[in-house]
C-alpha positions, 0 to 999 in steps of 0.5 A: 081453721078460722079464729072462731074455732081456735079461740073456742078450742083454746078456751075449752083446752084451758077448761074455761068458761065463756064467762071467765074469758069474758072477765079477763077481756073485760067484756060481757059473756054475751059479747065474747059468745058472739066472737066465738060464733063469728057474729062479731069481729073481735077487737085487736086489743082482745086479740092481744090479751088472749095471745098473752093469756094463752101464751100463743101468737096472734098468727096462731089465733088468726090461723096463719101459723100452726106454731103456737 
């Protein structure tokens, strides 16, 4: 599974909207939607923020490990 599906699944499992996650990342909902679609690559500082927020490893989000 690629990271675009993983970040969408994590967001949906947390019952969060794209707008809420975008606010956590300090970006717009439009930009965050582009990350979830794979239209734009997510900056590393956003990856770190999502790892901390969801309490998962970067390897998990990147699809390198099934272990959260």
